[in-house]
C-alpha positions in Angstrom: 46.9 -8.1 -46.2 47.7 -5.2 -48.6 48.4 -7.9 -51.2 44.9 -9.3 -50.7 43.4 -5.8 -50.9 45.2 -5.2 -54.3 43.9 -8.6 -55.5 40.4 -7.5 -54.5 40.6 -4.6 -56.8 41.2 -7.2 -59.6 38.1 -9.0 -58.6 36.2 -5.8 -58.4 37.0 -4.9 -62.0 37.1 -8.4 -63.5 33.8 -9.5 -62.0 32.2 -6.6 -60.3 32.4 -4.1 -63.1 32.8 -6.1 -66.3 30.2 -8.8 -65.4 27.7 -7.9 -62.8 27.6 -4.1 -62.9 27.7 -4.1 -66.7 24.4 -6.0 -66.6 22.8 -2.9 -64.8 23.7 -0.8 -67.9 22.0 -3.3 -70.4 18.5 -1.5 -70.2 19.9 1.8 -71.2 22.1 0.1 -73.9 18.9 -1.6 -75.1 17.2 1.7 -75.5 20.1 3.6 -77.1 21.1 0.7 -79.4 17.5 -0.4 -80.2 18.1 -3.9 -79.1 15.4 -6.4 -78.9 14.9 -8.3 -75.5 16.6 -11.2 -77.1 19.7 -9.2 -78.2 20.0 -7.6 -74.7 19.8 -11.2 -73.2 22.4 -12.4 -75.7 24.9 -9.8 -74.3 24.7 -11.4 -70.8 24.8 -14.9 -72.3 27.9 -14.1 -74.4 29.6 -12.9 -71.2 28.5 -16.0 -69.2 29.7 -18.3 -71.9 33.0 -16.4 -72.1 33.4 -16.8 -68.4 32.6 -20.5 -68.6 35.2 -20.9 -71.3 37.8 -18.9 -69.3 37.2 -21.0 -66.3 37.9 -24.2 -68.4 41.2 -22.8 -69.8 42.3 -21.0 -66.7 44.4 -23.9 -65.4 46.3 -24.1 -68.8 46.8 -20.3 -68.9 48.2 -20.5 -65.3 50.5 -23.5 -66.1 51.9 -21.6 -69.2 52.2 -18.1 -67.8 52.4 -18.6 -64.0 49.7 -17.6 -61.7 50.8 -13.9 -61.2 51.3 -13.4 -65.0 47.9 -15.0 -65.7 46.3 -12.6 -63.2 48.1 -9.5 -64.7 47.3 -10.5 -68.4 43.7 -11.3 -67.4 43.4 -7.9 -65.8 44.8 -6.1 -68.8 42.6 -8.0 -71.3 39.6 -7.4 -69.1 40.3 -3.6 -69.2 40.9 -3.6 -73.0 37.9 -5.6 -73.9 35.6 -3.8 -71.5 36.8 -0.4 -72.6 36.4 -1.5 -76.3 32.7 -2.0 -75.8 32.4 1.8 -75.6 33.8 2.2 -79.1 31.4 0.1 -81.3 27.7 -0.1 -81.5 27.9 -3.2 -83.9 25.9 -6.1 -82.2 28.3 -8.9 -83.4 31.4 -6.9 -82.2 29.9 -6.3 -78.8 29.0 -9.9 -78.4 32.6 -10.9 -79.2 33.9 -8.3 -76.8 31.5 -9.5 -74.0 32.6 -13.1 -74.5 36.3 -12.1 -74.5 35.7 -10.0 -71.3 34.1 -13.1 -69.7 37.2 -15.3 -70.6 39.6 -12.7 -69.2 37.5 -12.1 -66.1 37.4 -15.8 -65.3 41.2 -16.1 -65.6 41.5 -13.1 -63.2 39.1 -14.6 -60.7 40.7 -18.0 -60.7 44.2 -17.0 -60.7 43.6 -14.4 -58.1 41.9 -17.0 -55.8 45.1 -19.2 -56.1 47.2 -16.1 -55.0 44.9 -15.3 -52.3 44.9 -18.9 -51.0 48.7 -18.8 -51.0 48.7 -15.6 -49.1 46.2 -17.1 -46.5 48.4 -20.2 -46.2 51.5 -18.0 -45.4 49.5 -15.8 -43.0 47.8 -18.7 -41.2 44.5 -17.0 -41.6 41.6 -17.0 -43.9 41.5 -13.2 -44.0 43.3 -12.8 -47.4 40.7 -15.0 -49.0 37.8 -13.1 -47.5 39.2 -9.8 -48.5 39.9 -11.0 -52.1 36.3 -12.4 -52.7 34.8 -9.2 -51.1 36.3 -7.3 -54.2 33.4 -8.6 -56.5 30.8 -6.9 -54.2 32.9 -3.8 -54.1 32.9 -3.7 -57.9 29.1 -4.0 -58.1 28.6 -1.3 -55.5 31.0 1.2 -57.0 
């Protein structure tokens, strides 16, 4: 169960913070960075497209690195790319970082789901999967 809880923290940061909660910051960013509505929307679109790309390549990443390493690398890249968005105010740089955050977040979400499924199989219970997927909501709330 503790493994599932630790995985849920990955989902909390990879999806909750970097994808959904970040969207709540866009209005303030729009004001501070003087973005148009189209530019603000493009930030969310870049993240969504990055997430789609990450979902499409996740199986390849997992095959090459292994599921645990894919999860860890995805977490590291999510943290780095999300943190890097605080360093620049250049629109193109921020778009690229949002897309990269989406790619990394998708790899975390998918590889973490595989790990949670394996834990559930060993435990003979769906609880690890429930705990894992609850992490996204946790990230949005906190």
